[in-house]
Each structure stands twice: as structure tokens, then as C-alpha cells.
ZADREN-600634 format. One record per residue: x, y, z of N, C-alpha, C in turn; residue number from 1. Coordinates in steps of 0.2 Angstrom, whole numbers, plus 5000, padded with zeros to 4 digits. Layout:
+------+------+------+------+------+------+------+------+------+-----+
:   nx :   ny :   nz :  cax :  cay :  caz :   cx :   cy :   cz :   k :
+------+------+------+------+------+------+------+------+------+-----+
:    X :    Y :    Z :    X :    Y :    Z :    X :    Y :    Z : NUM :
...
+------+------+------+------+------+------+------+------+------+-----+
END
This chain:
+------+------+------+------+------+------+------+------+------+-----+
:   nx :   ny :   nz :  cax :  cay :  caz :   cx :   cy :   cz :   k :
+------+------+------+------+------+------+------+------+------+-----+
: 5007 : 5094 : 4857 : 5005 : 5091 : 4861 : 5010 : 5092 : 4868 :   1 :
: 5007 : 5091 : 4875 : 5009 : 5092 : 4881 : 5009 : 5085 : 4884 :   2 :
: 5015 : 5084 : 4887 : 5016 : 5077 : 4890 : 5019 : 5080 : 4897 :   3 :
: 5014 : 5079 : 4902 : 5017 : 5082 : 4910 : 5017 : 5076 : 4915 :   4 :
: 5020 : 5078 : 4921 : 5021 : 5074 : 4926 : 5020 : 5077 : 4930 :   5 :
: 5016 : 5079 : 4935 : 5018 : 5086 : 4942 : 5015 : 5080 : 4948 :   6 :
: 5021 : 5084 : 4953 : 5020 : 5082 : 4961 : 5015 : 5085 : 4964 :   7 :
: 5009 : 5084 : 4969 : 5007 : 5088 : 4972 : 5007 : 5086 : 4979 :   8 :
: 5008 : 5089 : 4984 : 5007 : 5086 : 4993 : 5000 : 5087 : 4994 :   9 :
: 4998 : 5082 : 4998 : 4991 : 5081 : 5001 : 4992 : 5084 : 5007 :  10 :
: 4987 : 5087 : 5010 : 4987 : 5090 : 5015 : 4987 : 5084 : 5022 :  11 :
: 4991 : 5086 : 5028 : 4990 : 5081 : 5033 : 4983 : 5079 : 5035 :  12 :
: 4982 : 5073 : 5036 : 4975 : 5071 : 5039 : 4970 : 5071 : 5034 :  13 :
: 4972 : 5071 : 5028 : 4967 : 5070 : 5021 : 4968 : 5063 : 5018 :  14 :
: 4970 : 5058 : 5019 : 4971 : 5053 : 5017 : 4965 : 5049 : 5016 :  15 :
: 4961 : 5050 : 5021 : 4954 : 5047 : 5019 : 4949 : 5050 : 5014 :  16 :
: 4950 : 5056 : 5013 : 4948 : 5060 : 5008 : 4951 : 5059 : 5002 :  17 :
: 4957 : 5059 : 5001 : 4959 : 5056 : 4994 : 4957 : 5049 : 4993 :  18 :
: 4957 : 5045 : 4998 : 4953 : 5038 : 4995 : 4946 : 5040 : 4993 :  19 :
: 4942 : 5042 : 4997 : 4936 : 5044 : 4994 : 4937 : 5047 : 4987 :  20 :
: 4941 : 5053 : 4985 : 4941 : 5055 : 4979 : 4943 : 5051 : 4973 :  21 :
: 4947 : 5047 : 4976 : 4949 : 5041 : 4970 : 4946 : 5037 : 4969 :  22 :
: 4943 : 5035 : 4974 : 4936 : 5030 : 4974 : 4931 : 5033 : 4968 :  23 :
: 4929 : 5041 : 4969 : 4924 : 5044 : 4964 : 4926 : 5043 : 4959 :  24 :
: 4933 : 5045 : 4957 : 4934 : 5046 : 4949 : 4935 : 5039 : 4946 :  25 :
: 4937 : 5033 : 4950 : 4934 : 5027 : 4947 : 4929 : 5024 : 4946 :  26 :
: 4923 : 5027 : 4951 : 4917 : 5023 : 4952 : 4912 : 5029 : 4946 :  27 :
: 4914 : 5034 : 4945 : 4910 : 5038 : 4938 : 4917 : 5038 : 4933 :  28 :
: 4920 : 5033 : 4931 : 4925 : 5034 : 4924 : 4919 : 5035 : 4919 :  29 :
: 4915 : 5034 : 4916 : 4910 : 5034 : 4912 : 4910 : 5043 : 4911 :  30 :
: 4909 : 5045 : 4916 : 4907 : 5054 : 4916 : 4916 : 5056 : 4916 :  31 :
: 4919 : 5054 : 4919 : 4926 : 5057 : 4920 : 4928 : 5057 : 4912 :  32 :
: 4928 : 5051 : 4908 : 4931 : 5052 : 4900 : 4927 : 5057 : 4898 :  33 :
: 4920 : 5058 : 4898 : 4916 : 5063 : 4894 : 4920 : 5070 : 4895 :  34 :
: 4923 : 5071 : 4901 : 4925 : 5078 : 4903 : 4933 : 5079 : 4898 :  35 :
: 4935 : 5073 : 4898 : 4943 : 5073 : 4894 : 4942 : 5077 : 4887 :  36 :
: 4938 : 5074 : 4882 : 4936 : 5076 : 4877 : 4936 : 5084 : 4876 :  37 :
: 4934 : 5089 : 4880 : 4933 : 5097 : 4879 : 4941 : 5098 : 4881 :  38 :
: 4945 : 5094 : 4887 : 4952 : 5096 : 4888 : 4957 : 5095 : 4885 :  39 :
: 4954 : 5092 : 4878 : 4959 : 5087 : 4875 : 4965 : 5084 : 4877 :  40 :
: 4962 : 5079 : 4884 : 4968 : 5075 : 4886 : 4965 : 5069 : 4883 :  41 :
: 4972 : 5066 : 4881 : 4972 : 5060 : 4877 : 4973 : 5054 : 4882 :  42 :
: 4976 : 5056 : 4889 : 4978 : 5052 : 4894 : 4979 : 5055 : 4899 :  43 :
: 4976 : 5052 : 4905 : 4977 : 5056 : 4911 : 4977 : 5050 : 4918 :  44 :
: 4982 : 5050 : 4922 : 4983 : 5045 : 4926 : 4985 : 5049 : 4932 :  45 :
: 4982 : 5046 : 4938 : 4984 : 5048 : 4944 : 4988 : 5042 : 4949 :  46 :
: 4995 : 5044 : 4951 : 4998 : 5041 : 4954 : 4999 : 5043 : 4963 :  47 :
: 4999 : 5038 : 4967 : 5000 : 5040 : 4975 : 5006 : 5037 : 4977 :  48 :
: 5009 : 5041 : 4982 : 5014 : 5039 : 4985 : 5016 : 5041 : 4993 :  49 :
: 5018 : 5038 : 4996 : 5021 : 5038 : 5004 : 5027 : 5040 : 5005 :  50 :
: 5031 : 5046 : 5005 : 5037 : 5045 : 5009 : 5038 : 5049 : 5015 :  51 :
: 5041 : 5047 : 5019 : 5043 : 5049 : 5026 : 5038 : 5052 : 5028 :  52 :
: 5030 : 5049 : 5029 : 5025 : 5051 : 5032 : 5022 : 5056 : 5029 :  53 :
: 5025 : 5059 : 5024 : 5022 : 5063 : 5019 : 5018 : 5061 : 5013 :  54 :
: 5012 : 5062 : 5010 : 5008 : 5059 : 5005 : 5008 : 5064 : 4999 :  55 :
: 5009 : 5061 : 4991 : 5009 : 5065 : 4986 : 5005 : 5061 : 4980 :  56 :
: 5002 : 5066 : 4977 : 4998 : 5064 : 4972 : 5002 : 5067 : 4965 :  57 :
: 5003 : 5061 : 4960 : 5006 : 5063 : 4954 : 5001 : 5063 : 4948 :  58 :
: 5002 : 5068 : 4944 : 4996 : 5069 : 4939 : 5001 : 5067 : 4933 :  59 :
: 5000 : 5062 : 4929 : 5004 : 5061 : 4923 : 4998 : 5063 : 4916 :  60 :
: 4999 : 5067 : 4911 : 4995 : 5068 : 4907 : 4998 : 5068 : 4900 :  61 :
: 4994 : 5066 : 4895 : 4996 : 5068 : 4887 : 4990 : 5072 : 4885 :  62 :
: 4991 : 5079 : 4883 : 4986 : 5083 : 4880 : 4986 : 5086 : 4873 :  63 :
: 4981 : 5089 : 4870 : 4983 : 5093 : 4864 : 4983 : 5100 : 4866 :  64 :
: 4984 : 5103 : 4862 : 4985 : 5111 : 4862 : 4978 : 5114 : 4864 :  65 :
: 4976 : 5118 : 4866 : 4970 : 5123 : 4867 : 4963 : 5119 : 4870 :  66 :
: 4964 : 5114 : 4874 : 4959 : 5111 : 4877 : 4957 : 5116 : 4884 :  67 :
: 4951 : 5114 : 4886 : 4949 : 5119 : 4892 : 4951 : 5117 : 4898 :  68 :
: 4953 : 5122 : 4902 : 4955 : 5120 : 4910 : 4950 : 5116 : 4913 :  69 :
: 4951 : 5112 : 4918 : 4947 : 5108 : 4923 : 4941 : 5112 : 4925 :  70 :
: 4945 : 5119 : 4927 : 4940 : 5125 : 4930 : 4936 : 5128 : 4927 :  71 :
: 4936 : 5126 : 4920 : 4932 : 5130 : 4915 : 4926 : 5126 : 4914 :  72 :
: 4926 : 5120 : 4916 : 4920 : 5116 : 4915 : 4915 : 5115 : 4920 :  73 :
: 4910 : 5114 : 4916 : 4903 : 5114 : 4919 : 4898 : 5107 : 4921 :  74 :
: 4905 : 5103 : 4919 : 4901 : 5096 : 4920 : 4902 : 5094 : 4928 :  75 :
: 4897 : 5090 : 4931 : 4895 : 5089 : 4938 : 4901 : 5086 : 4940 :  76 :
: 4905 : 5080 : 4936 : 4909 : 5076 : 4940 : 4916 : 5081 : 4940 :  77 :
: 4918 : 5085 : 4935 : 4924 : 5090 : 4938 : 4922 : 5096 : 4942 :  78 :
: 4918 : 5098 : 4944 : 4914 : 5102 : 4949 : 4916 : 5099 : 4955 :  79 :
: 4913 : 5091 : 4957 : 4916 : 5088 : 4963 : 4923 : 5086 : 4963 :  80 :
: 4926 : 5084 : 4957 : 4933 : 5083 : 4957 : 4937 : 5090 : 4961 :  81 :
: 4935 : 5094 : 4959 : 4939 : 5101 : 4960 : 4937 : 5104 : 4969 :  82 :
: 4931 : 5100 : 4971 : 4930 : 5100 : 4978 : 4934 : 5098 : 4981 :  83 :
: 4936 : 5091 : 4979 : 4940 : 5087 : 4983 : 4948 : 5089 : 4983 :  84 :
: 4949 : 5092 : 4977 : 4956 : 5095 : 4975 : 4958 : 5100 : 4981 :  85 :
: 4953 : 5104 : 4982 : 4954 : 5110 : 4986 : 4954 : 5107 : 4993 :  86 :
: 4951 : 5102 : 4996 : 4950 : 5099 : 5002 : 4957 : 5096 : 5004 :  87 :
: 4960 : 5092 : 4999 : 4965 : 5087 : 4998 : 4973 : 5090 : 4996 :  88 :
: 4973 : 5095 : 4991 : 4980 : 5097 : 4989 : 4982 : 5103 : 4994 :  89 :
: 4989 : 5103 : 4997 : 4992 : 5106 : 5000 : 4994 : 5113 : 4995 :  90 :
: 4991 : 5117 : 4996 : 4992 : 5125 : 4991 : 4999 : 5127 : 4994 :  91 :
: 5001 : 5125 : 5000 : 5008 : 5129 : 5003 : 5014 : 5125 : 5000 :  92 :
: 5014 : 5120 : 4997 : 5017 : 5117 : 4993 : 5019 : 5116 : 4986 :  93 :
: 5023 : 5120 : 4983 : 5024 : 5121 : 4976 : 5024 : 5114 : 4972 :  94 :
: 5019 : 5115 : 4968 : 5020 : 5108 : 4963 : 5026 : 5107 : 4960 :  95 :
: 5028 : 5101 : 4959 : 5035 : 5099 : 4956 : 5034 : 5097 : 4950 :  96 :
: 5034 : 5100 : 4944 : 5034 : 5097 : 4937 : 5042 : 5093 : 4935 :  97 :
: 5040 : 5087 : 4933 : 5046 : 5084 : 4933 : 5048 : 5085 : 4924 :  98 :
: 5054 : 5084 : 4922 : 5056 : 5086 : 4916 : 5056 : 5080 : 4913 :  99 :
: 5052 : 5079 : 4906 : 5052 : 5076 : 4901 : 5057 : 5075 : 4896 : 100 :
: 5059 : 5068 : 4897 : 5066 : 5068 : 4895 : 5065 : 5062 : 4888 : 101 :
: 5061 : 5058 : 4888 : 5060 : 5054 : 4882 : 5053 : 5052 : 4881 : 102 :
: 5051 : 5052 : 4875 : 5043 : 5051 : 4873 : 5043 : 5046 : 4869 : 103 :
: 5041 : 5040 : 4870 : 5040 : 5035 : 4867 : 5033 : 5034 : 4865 : 104 :
: 5030 : 5035 : 4859 : 5023 : 5035 : 4857 : 5022 : 5032 : 4851 : 105 :
: 5021 : 5027 : 4848 : 5022 : 5025 : 4841 : 5017 : 5029 : 4838 : 106 :
: 5020 : 5029 : 4831 : 5015 : 5035 : 4826 : 5009 : 5035 : 4824 : 107 :
: 5008 : 5027 : 4825 : 5000 : 5027 : 4824 : 4996 : 5029 : 4830 : 108 :
: 4998 : 5029 : 4836 : 4994 : 5031 : 4842 : 4995 : 5040 : 4841 : 109 :
: 5000 : 5042 : 4840 : 5000 : 5049 : 4838 : 4996 : 5052 : 4833 : 110 :
: 4995 : 5048 : 4828 : 4991 : 5049 : 4823 : 4983 : 5050 : 4826 : 111 :
: 4983 : 5044 : 4828 : 4974 : 5045 : 4833 : 4974 : 5050 : 4838 : 112 :
: 4978 : 5050 : 4841 : 4978 : 5057 : 4846 : 4976 : 5062 : 4841 : 113 :
: 4980 : 5065 : 4836 : 4979 : 5072 : 4832 : 4970 : 5072 : 4829 : 114 :
: 4969 : 5064 : 4829 : 4963 : 5064 : 4824 : 4957 : 5066 : 4828 : 115 :
: 4957 : 5066 : 4836 : 4951 : 5068 : 4838 : 4951 : 5073 : 4842 : 116 :
+------+------+------+------+------+------+------+------+------+-----+
END
């Protein structure tokens, strides 16, 4: 099981596109959830933060081993998601992976994750 929290910087002037992106994901959640199975993604959450005039998105995920990368997906919702990614994420900023220190997942939830 992989548990990650990564911070990405949003390009200057792209806040409205980020609004659209997050709205797109929420509005198409049924299709978004379908794509998670192939990725072996149990939980994926996006957080947003504004600090000192900079904007960041954080991806928190819990996923199993051996899932497909989103870039390998042929699903329309993933393709649109990657268009937003390319438009909004600042590739000159090195993403920051936060260190996992404590994992609190009850055994019955862990078992359910491994069964899928």
C-alpha cells in the first residue's frame, strides 16, 4: 500500500482554471470514481492552499501496488484531467512529497482495500 501527500505549485494566473478543474472533477465524480479502480486507488483527495500570494494543490492518496498511472488511462475524464494538469501545474517547481509518519487505518478497512 502506498500512502502519499504531495504539494504542487499552481502557475501564476491559473486560479480560475483550477476552479474549473476542481469543479469538473466534482461534477463528473461518477466517472472519476470508475477510473480509480484501474489505478488501484483506494482514496484520492485534493486540497488547495494559498500562501503569501502563491497557490498550491496537495494530492493525498492511498493506493495499492501495481495500478496504472493516470497517464496510461484511455478514459475521457482522465484525458481532460491531464489537460487541466498541464495547463495549471507549474513544472518549474519541484513537487514536495511530505513524509508519512503515522498511518491509522483500522484493520477492517485495510482488509477491504486489499480485497478490491
